[in-house]
C-alpha positions in Angstrom: 30.8 -46.8 -14.3 31.1 -48.7 -11.0 31.9 -46.5 -7.9 34.9 -48.7 -7.1 36.4 -47.9 -10.5 36.0 -44.2 -10.0 38.0 -44.3 -6.8 41.1 -45.3 -8.9 41.2 -42.0 -10.8 42.0 -38.4 -9.8 39.7 -36.9 -12.5 36.4 -38.4 -13.7 35.0 -36.9 -16.9 31.3 -37.3 -17.6 29.0 -35.8 -20.2 27.2 -32.5 -19.4 23.5 -32.8 -19.0 22.0 -29.4 -18.2 21.1 -26.7 -20.7 23.0 -24.1 -18.8 26.0 -26.0 -17.6 29.1 -24.0 -17.0 31.5 -24.6 -14.1 33.4 -21.5 -13.1 35.8 -23.6 -10.9 36.7 -25.7 -13.9 37.5 -22.6 -16.0 39.9 -21.4 -13.2 41.6 -24.8 -13.1 42.3 -24.4 -16.8 43.5 -20.8 -16.6 47.0 -21.8 -17.8 45.5 -23.4 -20.9 43.5 -20.2 -21.5 46.7 -18.1 -21.3 48.4 -20.6 -23.7 45.5 -20.0 -26.2 46.0 -16.3 -25.8 49.7 -16.6 -26.6 48.9 -18.9 -29.5 46.4 -16.6 -31.0 48.6 -13.5 -30.7 51.8 -15.2 -32.1 50.1 -17.2 -34.8 48.2 -14.2 -36.3 51.4 -12.1 -36.7 54.0 -14.7 -37.1 54.3 -14.4 -40.9 53.6 -10.7 -41.2 56.0 -7.9 -42.1 54.6 -5.2 -39.8 53.3 -7.5 -37.0 51.5 -5.7 -34.2 51.8 -2.4 -36.2 48.7 -3.5 -38.0 46.8 -2.8 -34.7 47.8 0.9 -35.4 47.5 1.0 -39.2 44.0 -0.5 -39.5 42.1 1.9 -37.2 44.0 5.0 -38.5 43.3 4.0 -42.2 39.7 3.3 -41.5 39.4 6.6 -39.6 41.0 8.6 -42.5 38.5 7.0 -44.9 35.6 7.7 -42.7 36.8 11.3 -42.2 37.0 11.9 -45.9 33.8 10.1 -47.1 31.4 10.9 -44.2 33.1 14.1 -42.9 34.3 15.9 -46.0 32.1 14.5 -48.8 28.8 13.6 -47.0 29.4 16.4 -44.4 27.6 14.4 -41.6 27.7 16.4 -38.3 29.8 15.0 -35.4 28.1 16.8 -32.5 30.9 19.4 -32.4 33.7 16.9 -32.0 36.6 17.0 -34.5 35.5 14.4 -37.2 38.8 12.5 -37.0 38.5 12.0 -33.3 34.8 11.2 -33.5 35.4 8.4 -36.1 38.5 7.1 -34.3 36.6 6.7 -31.1 33.9 4.6 -32.9 36.5 2.6 -34.8 38.5 1.6 -31.7 35.4 0.3 -29.9 34.1 -1.5 -33.0 37.5 -3.1 -33.7 37.4 -4.9 -30.4 33.9 -6.1 -30.8 34.1 -7.2 -34.4 37.4 -9.1 -33.7 35.9 -11.0 -30.8 32.7 -11.8 -32.7 34.5 -13.0 -35.8 37.0 -15.2 -34.0 34.4 -16.6 -31.5 32.0 -17.5 -34.4 34.7 -19.9 -35.8 35.3 -21.7 -32.5 34.2 -25.1 -33.5 35.5 -25.1 -37.1 39.0 -23.8 -36.3 39.6 -25.9 -33.2 38.0 -29.2 -34.3 41.2 -31.1 -34.2 42.1 -30.0 -30.7 38.5 -30.6 -29.4 38.6 -34.1 -30.8 41.8 -35.1 -29.1 41.7 -33.8 -25.5 39.2 -32.6 -23.0 39.0 -29.1 -21.6 36.1 -26.7 -21.1 35.3 -25.6 -24.6 34.3 -22.1 -23.4 38.0 -21.6 -22.7 38.5 -20.8 -26.4 36.0 -17.8 -26.6 37.4 -16.5 -23.3 40.9 -16.6 -24.7 39.7 -14.7 -27.8 38.2 -11.9 -25.7 41.5 -11.7 -23.7 43.7 -11.6 -26.8 41.6 -8.8 -28.2 42.2 -6.7 -25.1 45.8 -6.3 -26.2 44.6 -5.0 -29.5 42.2 -2.7 -27.8 44.8 -1.3 -25.4 47.1 -0.4 -28.3 44.4 1.3 -30.3 43.0 3.0 -27.2 46.5 4.4 -26.6 46.5 5.9 -30.1 43.1 7.4 -29.4 44.3 9.0 -26.2 47.2 10.5 -28.0 44.9 12.2 -30.5 42.5 13.1 -27.8 45.3 15.1 -25.9 46.4 16.6 -29.2 43.0 18.0 -30.1 42.4 19.1 -26.5 45.8 21.0 -26.6 44.7 22.6 -29.9 41.6 24.0 -28.1 38.9 21.7 -29.5 35.6 21.4 -27.6 36.3 18.1 -25.9 34.9 17.5 -22.4 35.9 14.1 -20.8 33.7 13.1 -17.9 34.1 11.2 -14.7 32.6 8.2 -16.5 36.0 7.4 -18.0 36.4 5.2 -15.0 33.8 2.9 -16.5 36.1 1.9 -19.4 36.7 -1.6 -17.9 32.9 -2.1 -17.7 32.5 -0.9 -21.3 35.1 -3.5 -22.5 33.4 -6.2 -20.4 30.0 -5.3 -21.9 31.5 -5.7 -25.4 33.1 -9.0 -24.4 30.0 -10.7 -23.1 28.0 -9.5 -26.1 30.5 -10.7 -28.7 31.2 -14.0 -26.9 27.5 -14.7 -26.5 26.5 -13.9 -30.0 29.7 -15.5 -31.4 28.9 -18.8 -29.6 25.5 -18.8 -31.2 27.0 -18.4 -34.6 29.7 -21.0 -34.0 27.0 -23.5 -33.1 25.4 -22.8 -36.4 28.6 -22.8 -38.5 29.5 -26.2 -37.1 26.7 -27.6 -39.2 26.1 -25.0 -41.9 29.6 -24.0 -43.2 28.3 -21.4 -45.6 27.3 -19.1 -42.7 31.1 -18.5 -42.3 31.1 -16.6 -45.6 28.1 -14.6 -44.4 29.8 -13.4 -41.3 31.8 -10.7 -43.0 28.7 -9.2 -44.6 26.8 -9.5 -41.3 29.5 -7.7 -39.3 29.7 -5.0 -41.9 26.0 -4.5 -41.9 26.0 -4.4 -38.1 28.6 -1.7 -38.1 26.4 0.6 -40.2 23.5 -0.1 -37.8 25.8 1.2 -35.0 26.5 4.9 -34.7 30.1 4.6 -35.8 30.1 7.0 -38.8 27.2 9.1 -37.6 26.1 10.4 -34.2 22.9 9.0 -32.6 21.6 12.5 -32.3 21.3 12.7 -36.1 19.1 9.6 -36.4 15.4 10.5 -37.1 13.1 9.8 -34.2 11.1 7.2 -36.2 14.3 5.1 -36.8 15.8 5.6 -33.3 14.2 2.5 -31.8 15.7 0.3 -34.5 19.2 1.6 -33.8 18.7 1.3 -30.0 17.7 -2.4 -30.3 21.4 -2.9 -31.3 23.3 -3.3 -28.0 26.4 -1.9 -29.5 24.7 1.5 -29.9 24.8 2.1 -26.1 28.4 0.9 -25.9 29.7 3.3 -28.5 27.6 6.2 -27.1 28.8 5.5 -23.6 32.5 5.5 -24.7 32.1 8.8 -26.6 30.1 10.3 -23.7 32.9 9.3 -21.3 35.9 10.6 -23.3 34.4 13.2 -25.7 31.5 14.5 -23.6 28.9 13.8 -26.4 26.3 11.3 -25.6 22.7 10.8 -26.8 21.9 7.7 -24.8 19.7 7.7 -21.7 20.4 5.5 -18.6 17.3 3.5 -19.4 18.5 2.8 -22.9 21.9 1.8 -21.5 20.3 -0.7 -19.1 18.3 -2.1 -21.9 21.5 -2.7 -23.9 23.1 -4.4 -20.9 20.0 -6.6 -20.5 20.1 -7.7 -24.1 23.8 -8.4 -23.9 23.3 -10.7 -20.9 20.4 -12.5 -22.8 22.7 -13.0 -25.8 25.5 -14.3 -23.4 23.2 -16.8 -21.6 21.6 -17.9 -24.9 25.1 -18.4 -26.4 26.2 -20.6 -23.5 23.0 -22.7 -23.7 23.3 -23.3 -27.5 27.1 -23.8 -27.2 26.7 -26.5 -24.6 24.1 -28.3 -26.6 26.1 -28.4 -29.8 29.3 -29.2 -28.0 28.0 -32.7 -27.3 27.6 -33.7 -31.0 29.6 -31.2 -33.1 32.4 -33.7 -33.9 29.8 -35.6 -35.9 29.2 -32.7 -38.2 32.5 -30.7 -38.3 
């Protein structure tokens, strides 16, 4: 385009060329659109439901009751001295945020194809809005967790919260970058291979059992510990329990390794997302 022509316009849109091309300033310019996506996701999901946001409360409580009965009463898996219900609820609350972000982000291209094909905006705005929407879900479920935490503490249970409860925002941010990064990788693949969408439910379920949600890390045999620690969510769950329940089997080095892997996933997700973004309308 001639330079004289570009002087006539306030905004000149051109294709991205770099592998790692993300403009932070552009994301801030579209912050109102991101908030609109947050509102859309929240309202649309519960618009035609009977209980609405109460599902945020029902789901984790039901899962926790099932885990308490099967793994606590039947399998009798130890919970490091923490009341089983509280132990399973803590893992469920953390996992709910991560799995929701991962599942929704992995469908970015397929569920937003019509919008992407009509108007320009930074496509990464959609995964960011998903992570922000999930924060509301997390805060509601976290409030329920705090209620039961105070109840068990009042009843005299051996619960020892630590000063690391102040790291809760960092724990949530850790989950967000991991789920967004991995989700963007999956969304790039599902844009071309639709059957991967059906495999997501199985993959998330399998990932959950590779994370110490229904069992403590301290009960994992040493020969299998490395396989569990390769999973970045292991450190997230253990950090959360260590902060609020006082039980933690993760070392600082293992936590740093988890953060490093999450950053790698996030960077890799952006790179693949940007590459597929150029041509995904030809395959969706």
